[in-house]
C-alpha positions, 0 to 999 in steps of 0.5 A: 564580512558580517559577523554572526551575532549568535542570536537565534534567528526568529521564525517568521510567521506562517504566510497566509493566503494572499488572494482568493485563488490561493485560499481555494488551493489551500482548502483543496489541499486540506480536503484531500489531506482530511479525506485521507485522515477520514479514511483511517480505520480508527476514524471509520470505526469511531474508536478515535473518539474514546482516546480524545480524553486521556483515561485509565482504570485503577484496580485494587487487590488486597495485599497487592500494589494498586494497579493503573492501566492506561487506555491506549490504542495499538501503537502501529495503527495509531502511528499511521493516524498521527502521520496523516494528521501531522501536516495540519499542525506544521506551519510550513505546510499549506494545510496548516489549520490556521491557514485553513481558517484564514482561507475560509474567512477570505472566501466568505468575503464578509458573510457570517456563519450561523447555527451549527456551522458557526459552532463547528468553526468556533469549536475547531478554532478553540481546539486548534488553539489549545493544541498549538499553545499546549497549556490552555487546553491541557487535561493533565500535566506532569511535574518532574522532580530531582533526587531530592524531591525538588521540582525540576522545571515547570510542569509539562502539559499533556499536549506538550508531551504529546507533540514531543512524542511525535517529534522525538519518537516518531519523526525526529531524533533531536528534541530541543527545549521543552521537547527535550525535557519531555523526552526524559519521561517514560515512553509510556507517558509520551505515547499516552499523551500523544494518543489524546493530542492526535485524537483531538487533532483528528476530530478537528480535521474531520469536523473541518472537512465536514464544514468545508464540504457544507459551506462550499456548496452553500456559499459557492466557494468554488473549490476544485471538485476533484478534491473530493474525488481524488484517490487518497488511500490504496484499495484492494483493487490497487493490489492488482493491475492488468498489464498490457506487456511486461518485459524483463531485460538484463541488468543495466540495459538502456532502452533507447527512446522510442524503442520497444523493449521487447525487441532488444536482445535477451528481452523476455516477455513475461506477460506470457505465462509460459515465459514467466514460469520459465524465467522465474523457475527455469527448472520447469522449462521444456521445449515442445516440437511439432512433427509431421511424420519425421519432419520438424514443423515447429519448436515452441516453449513449454512449462510443466508441473507435477501434482500427484504423478499427474504431469501438466504442460502449458504450451506457448500460452495456448494449450494445456496437456495432462497425463498420468504417469502412475503406470510408469515403473522406476525399475525399467529404463525404457518402456512403453505405457499406454495412457490417455492424454487430456488437452484443452486450449486456453482462453488466450485466443490469439495464442490458441489460434497461432498454435492451431495453425501449427497443429493443422500441419502436424500429426504429433508433438514430442517433449521431455520432462524430468521425472523421479530420481533423475530420470526423464519422461518422454511424451509422444502425443498424436494430434487429431488434425481434423478437429480442434475439439477432438482430443488426442486420445492415444499417446506413447509416453516413454521413460 
């Protein structure tokens, strides 16, 4: 057995692209990630640009302490931006910025960028190096002192503190080394530094996205076009989808391969509005029977609702009937009330045609729904069989 030396294992340098194919894949991945950053609200409204350089206001008022106000973005919004940019500073990630730079160099195959393209790449390399090294690009530093006013270690740069905010406050809970020292600062100091760190990282990412887009077209780098088309954020349209079929099954039901779930025992097809209402609010369920004279022709599901004493019943997704119960007295247990029942067929053509087939054979429908104070309202609705468009004008709701 080998003995442990106790020495810290050295981290291997990040692996860079080994060939043009891998370089293109790195740039493809980066474009997708950068477009996700670009879509963030702080980038879209350009407000991220004002947080690149840390700023504060100082106010003086006679007889009161000097007030310092740190200029910082809304934390919850900014945290999402930091999360989107983070992979670009992680050496283990394929979109690590140094890998992106090297991929560009490899695909250019000796061609030299000039003008604005060169300036952009040089700017991004320098700013990334500043963010990576934590010292050369600092805007300010914080020196901690002990109780005897003796310096406690070396000053911590704003960039180091900013990265420590992400590591110890947003992602992990075990800061080590300089990150642990930074964790001793106030949360305000850590977040304040984090805003400038990740704002600058955002600027670098957006500039690199623009550069790669331009040189891919200019030098035919042949990066997969789908990188610029792939969806990177959820849109309002994504909150709503058209469902072909939705089926609810009892818990722990196993669906055998190749079997239509709707055919299983106790399956409920909740793509049907009627069945969905009955499933979610069973107290709104009712059954509707269709009669020819005294003979039962069919029995179907319905779902009802009340609004200002007006009863609406959805029948088998196909028919909606409405009637007013305003004339029904609570004092009498049984009474006959003449009222007009409105009806209309729904836009579900298949359901409507299926119900019409039943209605052609019938002269009335019956149903019952709960009414006020625990009573029941019975609906006896004559049907006009000679025309689909003819309304059922007479009815006999009983209570």
